[in-house]
N, C-alpha and C positions, 0 to 999 in steps of 0.2 A: 747675556751675562752667564756666568757658569760657576763652577766650583772654584775657579781661581780667584773669584772676586770675594770669597768668603775668608774671613778672619780665622785663625786658628780656633778660637772659641766657638764661633759659629759653625765651623766644620765639625768640631766635636759634638755640639748639641744637635746638629742635623744627623750625624750618624747615631747619636742615641735615640732620637725620636724616630728614626728609621726602624729600629730594631723592635719598636713597639711600646717603649717606656713612656710613662706618663710625665708631665711636667713636673709633678711633685717627685717622682723617682730619679729623674734626670736632675733636679735641682739638689736633691740629697747627695747624690754622687759628686757633684760639682761644687758643692757648697755655695750654692745659690738658692734664691726664692724661687719658688714656682712661677711668680708673677715675671721675674727677670727672664725665666727660660720662654715664657710666653712672648715677651717683648723680642727676644732675639728670633724666635720662629717667625713673628710677624715681619721681621727685616729680612730673614733667609728666604722665605717662600717666594717673593718676587724677584729676588736675585737669581733664584733657579728656574723661575717661571712655572712654579707649581702652586696648587691650591689646597692640597690635603697631604696627610702624613704618607698615605699609600703612593701618591705621586713623588713625594720626596724620596721614599724607598726605591722606587724605579729610576729617579734622575740619579742617585747615587750609584745604583747597580749599573745603569748604562755608562757612566763615566768610566768603568773599568774595575778590574779587580782590586787596585790600590785604592779605589774610592768605595769599595763596597764596606757596608756597616760592620764595624768589628764589635765583637762581644766584650763589654768592659767587664774588669773583675768586679766581683760582688764585694761591696763594702758596707752590706748593711749590719755587719757585726762590728764595724770600727766604732 
């Protein structure tokens, strides 16, 4: 499997996790609970064949420039 098997939301969560954000920080940006983020990551990891966030970052980077993690806008003041 690979990036093509991720939903749009899974892809966004994977990219945010790869930048080093915690589940709580990702949840705040996407208006989801940290537990929901954890569930998504639980499903994303096997799809990409990874077992850690560091491996997730490497898998996204290896997929090419379009798949590299993007720095999302800071919505902490919203």
